[in-house]
C-alpha positions as CSV (number, residue, x, y, z in Angstrom):
1,M,-6.0,-44.9,-62.2
2,S,-7.4,-48.5,-62.4
3,N,-5.8,-51.0,-64.7
4,A,-8.0,-53.6,-66.5
5,M,-5.7,-56.3,-65.2
6,D,-6.4,-55.3,-61.5
7,P,-8.7,-57.7,-59.7
8,K,-12.1,-56.4,-58.4
9,T,-12.0,-56.9,-54.6
10,E,-14.8,-57.1,-52.0
11,T,-14.5,-57.3,-48.2
12,I,-16.3,-60.3,-46.8
13,A,-15.8,-59.4,-43.2
14,E,-13.5,-57.5,-40.9
15,T,-12.7,-56.7,-37.3
16,D,-10.2,-54.4,-35.8
17,N,-7.3,-56.8,-36.5
18,Y,-8.6,-59.3,-39.1
19,M,-10.0,-59.1,-42.6
20,A,-11.5,-61.5,-45.1
21,W,-11.8,-60.5,-48.7
22,Q,-12.3,-61.9,-52.1
23,A,-10.9,-60.9,-55.5
24,E,-12.3,-61.5,-59.0
25,E,-9.1,-62.1,-61.0
26,P,-8.7,-61.0,-64.5
27,D,-8.8,-64.6,-65.7
28,G,-12.2,-65.1,-64.1
29,E,-11.1,-67.1,-61.0
30,T,-12.2,-65.9,-57.5
31,T,-9.6,-66.0,-54.9
32,Y,-10.1,-65.5,-51.2
33,H,-7.8,-63.9,-48.7
34,L,-7.5,-63.8,-44.9
35,E,-5.5,-61.0,-43.4
36,L,-4.5,-61.9,-39.8
37,N,-2.3,-59.2,-38.4
38,N,0.9,-59.4,-40.4
39,V,0.0,-62.8,-42.2
40,T,-2.1,-63.2,-45.3
41,L,-3.5,-66.5,-46.4
42,H,-4.5,-66.9,-50.0
43,F,-7.1,-69.5,-51.1
44,F,-8.5,-70.7,-54.5
45,T,-12.3,-71.4,-54.3
46,E,-11.9,-75.2,-53.5
47,E,-9.5,-74.4,-50.7
48,W,-11.7,-71.7,-49.3
49,E,-14.7,-74.0,-49.2
50,E,-12.7,-76.6,-47.3
51,F,-11.4,-73.9,-44.9
52,L,-15.0,-72.8,-44.2
53,Q,-15.9,-76.4,-43.4
54,L,-13.1,-76.5,-40.9
55,A,-14.0,-73.2,-39.4
56,R,-17.6,-74.5,-38.9
57,A,-16.3,-77.7,-37.4
58,I,-14.2,-75.6,-34.9
59,I,-17.3,-73.6,-33.9
60,R,-19.4,-76.5,-33.6
61,D,-17.0,-78.4,-31.4
62,A,-16.1,-75.5,-29.3
63,D,-19.8,-75.0,-28.5
64,G,-20.0,-78.5,-27.2
65,R,-17.3,-78.0,-24.6
């Protein structure tokens, strides 16, 4: 049975070992979560956007090597 206070979740992407998902919290805030094996990182929207900038920079810089 679902509770009205439960967040609505959606998977963004996943592999065999990792998962990124978002949750629409009851207060209207969207949170983002990275599950990396036994570690889960939680982000608010502003933090998530900064993390994505970092990930893009990593990919860009790794391609130049």
